[in-house]
DOZA-212540 format. One record per residue: x, y, z of N, C-alpha, C in turn. Coordinates in steps of 0.2 Angstrom, whole numbers, plus 5000, padded with zeros to 4 digits. Example, Ala and Ser with C-alpha at 12.3 -4.5 7.8 and 13.67 -1.06 7.14 Angstrom:
<pts>
506649725039506249785039506649845039;506449895035506849955036506450005039;
</pts>
This chain:
<pts>
482437954459481838004459482038074457;482638094459482938164457483138164450;483338104448483538104441482938114436;482438084438481838084434481538154434;481638194440481438264441481838304437;482438284436482938324432482638324424;482438264422482238264415481538304414;481138294419480538334419480638414419;481138434423481338504423481638524416;482038484413482338504407481838504402;481338464402480738464397480338534397;480238554404479938614405480238674402;480938674402481338734399481238734392;481138684388481238684381480538684377;480038664381479338644378478838694381;478538734376478038774377477438764373;476938734375476338714370475938764369;475938824372475438874371475738924365;475238944361475438994356475239064359;475539084364475339144368475839204366;475639264369476039324368476739314371;476839274376477439264379477439194382;478039164384478139104386477739084392;477339034392476939014398476738944396;476538904401476338834400475538834400;475338774396474638764396474438734403;473838734405473638704411473538634411;473738604417473638534417472938514418;472738454414472038434415472038354417;472338344423472338274425471638244427;471438184425470838154427470738144434;470138114436470038104443470438044445;470537994441471037934443471737964444;471938004439472638024440472738074446;472238114447472238154453472338114460;471938064460471838024466472537984467;472837954462473437924462474037964464;474038024461474538074462474538094470;473938104472473938124479474138074484;473938014483474137954487474937944487;475137944481475937924480476337984483;476138044481476538104483476538104491;475938094494475938104501476338054505;476337984502476737934505477537944503;477637974498478337984496478638044500;478238094502478538144506478638124513;478238074516478338054522478938004523;479037964517479637924518480237964516;480238024514480838064512481238024507;480937994502481437954497481838004493;481638064492482038104487482638134490;482838124496483438154499484038114497;483938054494484538014493485038044488;484838084483485238114478485538174480;485338204486485538274488486238274490;486438224494487138224496487638214490;487438174485487938174479488038234476;487438274475487538344472487938384476;487938384482488338434486489038414485;489238354485489938334483490138354477;489738354472489938384465490038464466;489638494470489738564471490438574474;490538544480491138544483491738534479;491738494474492238474470492538534466;492038584465492238644461492438704466;492338694472492438744477493138784477;493638744476494338774476494438814470;494238794465494338834458493838894459;493238884461492838944461493038994466;493238984472493439024477494139064475;494539034470495139064468495039114463;494439124460494239174455494139234458;494339294455494139354457493439374453;493139434454492539444451492539444443;493039464440493139464433493139384431;493539344435493539274433492839244434;492439264439491839234440491339254434;491339314432490939334427491139304420;491739294419492039254413491739184413;491839154419491639084419490839074418;490539124421489839124421489539124414;489939174410489739174403489839114399;490339074401490539014397489938964399;489638964405489138914407488538934404;488338994402487739014399487438964394;487938944389487738904384487538834386;487938804391487938744393487238734397;487038784401486438784405485838784400;485838824395485338834391485238764387;485738734384485738674380485538614384;485738614390485638554394485038554398;484638614399484138614403484238614411;484838644413485038644420485238574422;485638544418485938474420486438484425;486538424429486938424435487638454434;487938434429488638454429488738534428;488438574424488538644424488138674430;487638644432487238674438487738674444;488138614445488538614451489038664451;489338674445489838724444489538794446;488938804443488638874444488538884452;488238834455488138834462488838854466;489338824464490038834467490238914466;490038934460490239004459489839054463;489139034463488739074467488939074475;489139024477489339014484489939054485;490439054481491039094481490839174481;490439194477490239264476489839284482;489439244485489039264491489539274497;490039224498490439234503490939294503;491039314497491439374496491039434497;490439444494490139504494489639514500;489439454503488939464508489239434515;489739394514490039364520489639304522;489239274518488839224519488939164514;489239114517489439054512488839004513;488538974508488038934508488238864512;487738844516487838784520487638724515;487838664517487738604513486938594512;486538614517485838604516485538654512;485838714511485638764506485738744499;486338714498486438684492485938634490;485738594495485238544493484538574492;484438624495483738664494483838694487;484338724485484438754479484338704473;484638644474484538594469483838574468;483438564474482738554473482438604469;482538664470482238724466482438714459;483038704457483238694450482838634447;482638594451482338534448481638534448;481338594450480638604449480238574455;480538574461480238544467480138594472;479738574477479638614483480038594489;480538634491480938614497480638634503;480538584508480338604515480938614519;481038674521481638694525481338734531;481638714537481338744543481538814543;481138854548481238924549482038934551;482338984548482939004550483538964547;483338924542483838884538484138924532;483838984531484139034526483839024519;483239024518482839014512483039074507;483139134509483339184505483939174501;484439144505485139134502485039074497;484639024499484538964495484238984488;483739024488483439044482483939074477;484539104479484939144475485339094470;485439024473485738974469485338964462;484738944463484338924457484138984453;484139044456483939104452484539124447;485139114450485739134445485739084440;485639014441485738964436485138974431;484538994433484038994428484139064424;484339114427484439174423485039174418;485539134420486039124415485839084409;485339034411485038994405484539034401;484439104403484039144398483339154400;483139124406482439124408482239184412;481639214411481439274416481339234423;481639264428481639234435481239274439;480739244442480339284447480339254454;480639284459480639264465480039294469;479539254471478939274473478939264481;478839324484478739324492478039344494;477939344500477239354503477039434504;477539474503477439544504477939594501;477739654500478239704496478839714500;478839714507479439724511479939674510;479739604510480239554509480539554502;480139574497480339574490480839624489;480739684492481239734491481939724495;481739694501482339684506482839624503;482539574500482939524497483239544491;482939584487483239604480483839644482;483739694487484339734488484939694491;484739644496485239604499485639564494;485339534489485739494485485939524478;485839584478486039624471486739614470;487239624475487939614474488139554471;487839494473487939434471487739424464;487139444462486939434455487339484450;487539544453487939584449488639554447;488839514451489539474450489439434444;488839414442488739364436488539404430;488539474431488239514426487539514425;487139494430486439494430486139554433;485539574431485239634434484639614438;484539654443484039634448483439694449;482839674449482339724450481839694455;481339744457480839724462480239764460;479639724461479039754460478639764467;478339824468477939834474477339874472;476839874477476239914476476439984475;476040024471476140094470476640114464;476940064461477440084456477040094449;477340134445477040154439477140094434;476740094428476840044423477540044421;477840094420478540104417479040074422;478940084429479340054434479339974434;478639954433478539884433478839854427;478739884422479039854415479839844416;480139894419480839894420481039844425;480639834430480839784435480839714432;480239694428480239634424480739624419;480939674416481539674411482139644414;482239654420482839624423482939554423;483539524424483639454424483239414429;483239454435482939424441482539474444;481839454445481439504448481139474454;481139514460480839504466480139534466;479639494468478939524469478539484473;477939514475477439474479477039434475;476739384477476239344474475639384471;475439434475474839474472475039524467;475639554467475839594462475939564455;476339504455476439474449475839444446;475339424450474739394447474339444444;474239504447473839554444474239584438;474839594438475239614432475039564426;475039504428474839454422474139464420;473639484424473039494422473039564418;473439614420473439674416473639664409;474139614408474439604402473839564398;473439524401472939494397472439544395;472239594399471839644397472139684391;472739704392473039744387473139704380;473139644380473239604374472539604370;472039604374471439594370471339534366;471239544360471239484355471939474352;472439514353473139504351473539464355;473339394354473639344359474239314357;474339304351474939254349475539294348;476139264349476739294348476839334342;476639304336476639334330476339404330;475739404333475339464333475739514337;476039494342476439544346477039564343;477339524339477939544335477839594330;477239584326477039634321476839694325;476539694331476439764334477039794335;477639764337478239794338478539824332;478439794326478639814320478239874317;477639874320477139924317476839964324;477240004327476940034333476240074332;476140094326475540134325474840084326;474940024326474339974327474439944334;474939954337475039914344474639954349;474439914354474139934360474639954366;474439944372474839954378475439904378;476039924380476539874381476439824386;476639764385476639714391477039734396;476939704402477339714408477839664409;477539604408478039544409478339524403;478939484404479239454398479039384397;478639354402478439284401478439254408;478139194408478139154415478639104414;479239114415479839074414479939024420;480239054425480539024431480339054437;479939024441479639054447479939014453;480139054459480339024465479839054470;479439014473478939044477479139034485;479239084488479439084495478739074499;478839044505478239034509477639004505;477838944501477438924496476738894499;476738864505476138844507475638904508;475838954510475339014511475139034504;475539044499475339074492474939014488;475238954488474938904484474338874486;474238874493473738834496473238874500;473538914505473038954510472739004506;473039044501472739094497472339074491;472439004490472138974483471338984483;471038994489470339004489470039074487;470539114486470339184485470439204478;469939214474470139234467470339304466;470839314462471139384460470739414455;470539474456470039504452470239584450;470339594444470439664442469739694440;469539744443468939774442468939844442;468439874438468439944438467839974442;467840034444467340064448466640064444;466140034447465540044444465140104446;464440104446464040154448464140164456;463940224458464040244465463540194469;463840184475463440134479462740164481;462240124482461640144484461540144491;461740194495461740184502461040164505;460540194503459840174506459740094505;459940074499459840004498460239954503;460839974504461239934509460939944516;460740004518460540014525459839974525;459439974520458839934521458939864521;459439834518459539764518459839744525;460239794528460439774535459839784540;459439824539458839834543458339764543;458239744536457839684535458239624539;458839624538459239564541459239564548;459239624551459239634558458639614562;458039614558457439594560457239524560;457739484557457639414556457839374562;457639314563457839274569458139214567;458739204571459139144569458839084571;458839034567458538974568457838964564;457539024565456839024562456839044555;457239104554457239134547457839124543;458339104547459039094543459439044547;459839014543460338964546461038994545;461438994550462139014550462638954549;462938954543463438894542464138924543;464238934550464938964552465538934549;465538864548466138834545466238854538;465738864534465738884527465738954526;465638994532465539064532464939084527;464439054528463839074523463239074528;462639104525462039114528461539084523;461039044525460539024521459839044524;459439074520458739094522458339024522;457939024527457438964527456738994523;456238944523455638964520455339024523;455339014530455039074534455439134533;456039134532456439194531456339224524;456239184519456139214513455439244512;454939214516454339244517454339314520;454739314526454839374529455139434525;455639414521455939464517455539484511;455139444509454639464504454139504506;453839494513453339544516453639614517;454339614519454639674520454739714514;454839674509455039704502454439744499;453839724501453239754498453239834498;453539854504453539934505454139964502;454539924498455239954495455239944488;455739974484455739974477456439954475;456539954468457239944466457339864466;457939844468458239784469457739734473;457439764478456939724482456339694479;456239714473455639694469455839624465;456439614465456739554462456839494467;456539444467456539394472457339374473;457639344468458239314469458739374471;458739434469459139484470459139504478;458439514480458339534487458639484492;458439414490458639364495459439364495;459739364490460539364490460739424494;460439484493460739544497460639534504;460039504506459839504513460339444516;460439394512460939344515461639374516;461839414511462439454512462439494518;461939534519461839574525461939534531;461539474532461639434537462339414539;462739394533463439374534463839434537;463639494534464039554537463939564544;463339554546463139564553463439504558;463439444556463539394560464139344559;464439354553465039314551465639354550;465639414549466239454548466339504553;466839504557466939544563467539594563;467339644566467939704566468439674570;469039694568469739674572469839604571;469439564567469639494566469639484559;469139504555469139494548469339554544;469239614548469439674545469539724550;469839784548469939844553469639904549;469539954553469240014551469840064552;470040094547470640144547470540194542;470640254543470540314539469940314535;469340294539468640294536468640244530;468940194531468940134526468940064530;468540024527468539954529469139914525;469639894529470239864526470239784528;470239744523470239674525470939654528;470839604533471439574536471539504533;472139494530472239424528472239374534;471839324534471739284539472439234540;472739224535473339184535474039224537;474039284535474639324537474539374542;473939394543473839444548473939514546;474139524539474239584536473639614533;473639684532473139714528473239694521;472639684518472639664511472439724507;473039764505472939824501472539814495;472039854493471639854487471139794486;471139754491470639704491469939724494;469439694491468739704493468339644492;467839634497467339584496466839594490;466639544487466139554481465439544483;465039554478464339544478463939584484;464239644485463939694489464139684496;464539634498464739614505465139674508;465539704504466039754506465639814508;465139834504464739894505464339884511;464039824512463639814518464039814524;464639794524465039804530465239874531;465339914526465439984526464840014530;464240004527463640024530463540014537;463739944539463739924546464139964550;464739984548465240024552465140094551;464740124547464640194547465140234543;465540194539466040234535465840254528;466140294524465940314518465940254513;465440244509465340184505465740194499;466040144497466440144490465940114485;466140124479465740104473465840034472;465339994471465439924469465839914463;466239864463466739854457466339814451;466639824445466439784439467039744437;466939674437467539634435467739644428;468339654427468639654420469039584419;469339554424469739494423469839464430;469939394430469939364436470339294435;470739274440471039214440471239194447;471339134448471539114455472339094455;472639094461473339074461473439004458;472938964459473038894457473138894449;472738924446472738934439473338974436;473539024440474039074438474739034438;474839004444475538974445475638914441;475038874439475138824434475438844428;475438904426475638934419476338944419;476738944424477438954424477738884421;478238904416478638844413479038804418;479238834423479638804428479438834435;479138794439478838814446479238774451;479438814456479738784462479538824468;479738804474479538844480479938814486;479838854492480138844498479638854503;479638814509479238834515479438784520;479238804526479438764532478938714534;478338714531477838674533477438654526;477638604523477238584517477138504516;477438464521477438394520476738364519;476238394523475538364523475238384517;475438434514475138464508475438434501;475838384502476238354496475738324491;475238294493474738264488474438324484;474138374487473838424484474238464479;474838474482475338514478475538474471;475638414472475738364466475138364461;474538364464473938364460473838424456;473838484460473738544457474238574453;474838574455475438614452475938564449;475938504450476438454448477038474451;477038484458477638504462477738444467;478338414467478538364471478938394477;478738364483479038394489479638354492;480238394493480838354496480938394503;481038354508481238384515482038394515;482238454517482938464518483138464525;483638424527483838414534484038484537;484038484543484238544547485038554547;485238614546485938624547486238604553;485838624559486038604565485438574569;485538524574485038494577484638544581;483938534581483538574585483538564592;483538624596483538624603482938654606;482338654602481738684604481438634609;481138654614480838614620480138624620;479638574620478938584621478738584629;478438634631478138644638477438614638;477138584633476538554634475938604631;475338574631474738604629474238604634;473838654635473338664640472738694637;472138674638471438704636471038714642;470938774643470538794649469838814647;469438834652468738844651468538894647;468838954647468539014643469139064642;469039114638469539164637469839204643;469439214648469639254653470139204657;470039144658470539094661471139094657;471039094650471639084646472139144647;471839204646472239264647472639264653;472239244659472639244665473239194665;473139134662473739094662474239114658;474039144652474539174647474939234651;474639274654474939324658475439294663;475239244667475739214671476339184668;476239154662476839124658477239184656;476939234653477339294651477739324656;477439334662477839364668478439314670;478339254670478839204672479439204667;479239214660479839214655480139274656;479839334657480139394657480539404663;480339374669480739374675481439334674;481439284670482039244669482539284664;482339344661482739374656482739344649;482139314648482139284641481639324637;481639314630481239354626480639304625;480039344625479339304624478939324618;478739284614478339294609477639264610;477139294610476439274611476039274604;475739224602475439224596474639224597;474339264593473539264593473339264586;472639244586472439234579472139304576;471939344580471539404578471839474581;471639524578471839594581471539604587;470839584588470439594594470739554599;471039494598471339444603471939474606;472339504601473039534603472939594608;472439634606472239694610471939674617;471539614617471239594623471839574628;472339534625472839514629473339574631;473339624627473739684629473439714635;472839724635472539754641472639714647;472639644647472739604653473439614655;473939614650474639624652474739694655;474439744652474539814654474239824661;473739784663473439794670473939764675;474339714673474839684677475439724677;475539774673476139814673476739774669;476539734665477039694661477139734654;477739754653477939794647477939754641;477639774636477539734630477439774623;477539744618477439774611476939734607;476439764604475939734600476039734593;476039684589476139684582475539644579;475139684575474539664572474439704566;473839704562473739734556473739814557;473639834563473739904565474439934565;474839894566475539914567476039884561;475739854556476039824551476639864547;476539924548477039974545477739974549;477639954555478239944560478439874561;478239834557478439754558479139744558;479539774554480239754554480639774560;480439834562480739864568480539824574;479939804575479639764580480039694581;480039664575480339594575481139604576;481439654574482139664575482339664583;481839694587481939694594481639644598;481339594595480939544598481439494602;482039484600482439434603482839464609;482739524611483139554617482839534624;483239534629483139514635482539544638;482039514641481439544644480939564639;481039564633480539584628479939544627;479339574627478739534626478439564620;478339514615477939534609477339494608;476739534607476139504606475939514599;475939454595475839464588475239414585;474939444580474439394576474939354571;474539324566474939284562475539324558;475439384558475939424555476639404557;476739404564477339374567477939374564;478039424559478739424556478939364551;478339334548478539284544478939304538;479539264537480039284532480639324535;480539334541481139374545481339324551;481939334553482139294559482239334565;482039304570482039344577482739324579;483239374579483939364582483939374589;484239324593484239324600484939364602;484839404608485439434611485839374614;486439384616486839334619486539314626;486239364630485939354636485339304636;484939324631484339274630484539204628;485039204623485239134621485539094627;485839124632486139094638485639074642;485039104642484539094647483939054645;484039024639483538974636483238994630;483439054627483139074621482439104621;482139104615481439134614480939084617;480539114621479939064623479339094619;478939044616478439054612477739024615;477239074615476639044618476039054613;475739004611475239004606474539004610;474139054609473539064613472939034609;472939004603472338974600472638934594;472238874593472438834588472138864581;472538864576472338884569471938824566;471538844560471238794556471738754553;472338774551472838734549473438724554;473638664555474138654560474838684558;474838694551475438724548475638794551;475038834552475138894555475338894562;475138844566475338834572476138824572;476338774568477038764568477438824565;477138864561477538924559477638964565;477238974569477339014575477838984579;477738924581478238884585478938894582;478938894575479638894571479938964572;479639014575480039074575480539064580;480539014584481139004589481538944587;482138944589482538884588482938884582;483038934579483338944572484038924573;484338884568485038874568485338844574;484938804578485238774584485138814590;484838874589484738914595484238874600;484338894607483838864611483138894611;482638864612481938894612481538844616;480938874618480438834621479738854619;479238814619478538834617478038804621;477438834622476838804625476238824621;475638794622475038814619474538814625;474238874626473738894631473138914627;472638874626472038884622471338884627;470838894624470138894628469638854624;469138824627468638794624468138834620;468138904621467738944617468138984612;468738954610469038984605468738964598;468839004593468439004587468438934584;469038904583469138834580468738784583;468838774590468438724594467738744594;467538804594466838814594466438804588;466838814582466538804575466538734573;467038694575467138624572467038574577;467038584584466938534589466538564594;465938604592465538644597465338604603;464938554602464638514607465138484612;465638444608466138414612466538464617;466638524614467038574617466638594623;465938604623465538634628465538574634;465538514632465438464637466138454641;466638464637467338464641467438524645;467238584643467238644646466938634653;466338604653465938594659466338544664;466638494661467038454666467738484668;467938534664468638554666468538624669;468038634673467938704676468438724681;468738664684469238684689469938664686;470038624681470638594679470638594671;471238614669471338614661471338544658;471138544652471238484648471938484645;472338444647473138444645473338384642;473938394639474338334636474038314630;474038244629473838214623473138224621;472738224627471938234626471838304623;472238354625472138424622472338424615;472838394613473138394606472638354602;472338294605471938254601471238294599;471038334603470438384602470638434597;471138464597471338514592471438474585;471738414585471838384579471138364575;470638344580470038334577469638394574;469738454577469438514574469838534568;470438524568470838544562470738504556;470638434558470438394552469838414549;469338424553468638444550468738514546;469138554549469238624545469538604538;470038564539470438544533470038524527;469538474529469138444524468738504520;468438544524468038604521468438644517;469138664519469538704515469738664508;469838604509470038564503469538564498;468838554500468338554496468238624493;468338674497468238744494468738764489;469338734490469938754485469738714478;469438654479469338614473468738654469;468238674473467638714470467938774466;468338814470468638874467469038864460;469438804460469838794454469338774448;468838734450468338714445467938774442;467738814447467338874445467738924441;468438924443468838974439469038954432;469038884431469238854425468638864420;468038864423467438874419467338944417;467538994422467439064420468039084415;468639054416469139064411468939044404;468638984403468338964396467839014393;467439044398466939084395467139154393;467639174397467839244396468539254392;468839194391469439194387469939244389;470239244395470739304397471439284395;471539224394472239204392472339154386;471939164381472039124376471439074375;471439034370470838994368470738944373;471238914377471138864382470838894388;470738954389470438984395469738984394;
</pts>
């Protein structure tokens, strides 16, 4: 299976069917039968772990070069790397030159960083080089793993983009690995929010560029806009020879080789959100949005409108449309157009009832700032469309921003399909294998642990309501702190983290809160989260991409104790929280304390949750019964999200054809 993947990877390196301004792939157009078959076969293959068989053989090949590589000084490594360039380019990253390259990278890393790659990291690097997605557990060293494939691809002459989930990680990893890349004569850059076009162009001109998924996707759209109708490489070449006729310079050198860290978050969780470059439109009509909120506030749920909380939508009933029409008679402007006023009122109802402060957004510096539901971080520069953002601003009484006018748009699904060589890493992707194969042509391979896990489960309990939940969580926190352990408590929303913080403060339990309000201090908070007696209450932000390092005392007393206080719509996010402990064989324990009125159970198992809450007034639902209820709710949520991602991809493809942002095929 890995040999076949090798041939596929090689073909990607030499074949580019697009006649575009720079190298990128054309989009895959698999039919319904192919998509269904891919999904079934890939899911089964990931479960059976059939692709691990060739990994050990490749590690042995790398080990065979270890002695010679480690005997070389920096000059010798650079000279040998120069000799390998041609072999890597001609062979499309074939096993023989790839194994020697990995051995050289491991030697350079040991010398400059004091970190020598483990065998499992060699396996992960091989999967990346083969255009696969490596499932590696938290703490297994994905940052160092990526360096192997990045060096090999850069030596083969490909623009390498290592894509992370935020600017902090991009800059941190680029600086950390810069000495290793320099040993091979390779340059390193990073892109982050706020850089000038010249700084971005310089970063992408480097052999290896670290950036966040948002930054690189928007830079691609900026290039599409800058090109206008000058889309072919020949046109761009003429522009370079005739500067007087050329437009703005492109930022990217091409979509060559991508390594996506936390790939489940980037390629799946965020796939439902279209990326839009927009210009500021006309000033917001404050009275219009205030009127829409007033009209929405006068409507009655059930009679005038239906809340589809699972889909996060509102639908007016016949009675509601009649009420809106009657109210519009005394108004002017947009309210005179039936379709426009009904859409605006439906958006106003959504703003009032489906989008909540300190859960979906925070208000800071007189601005409504969106909180990414998957990462818990502030989504800088993002805004809701179709007037929803302005309606929420009006609801919160902050200064209204101007509605945006769309200039270009794409989804992550369509953007990452365009890389000639796509690969990725994550701790939780096995259950997504079918979708990743269907959408991105990515195969999943599970990488074994470097050391056996010592993480212990303390069980699951679901109690009657939030008040009972916070009381139990406070008891568990106090017990862990008294034992001299470090405790990490995970919550879904800013509001929940602050509610728990109030309970802990009332009991006199010292703690630190990490949510979207404190995201600027994330690194410092996570750095101290493994100290004895330390209690950290965190949303999904929870330092993903960074390790919680334990003090000796905490390690001796049982390690980090993790408390999940609510099930997420995706079980992968639950496992990501649990995976914050137990890295590299460290001791750890975890438990789940949830409530029947939590958002997931209320939205997807409402009736059943209410019945069980009545029966569990005195005792919690525990063990396999509690887990089964959570699995049912998560399965229902997953079906909705799968359908939404499919609709988004289809809609984006149609829009791309209409607007032609990236060539004729769009």
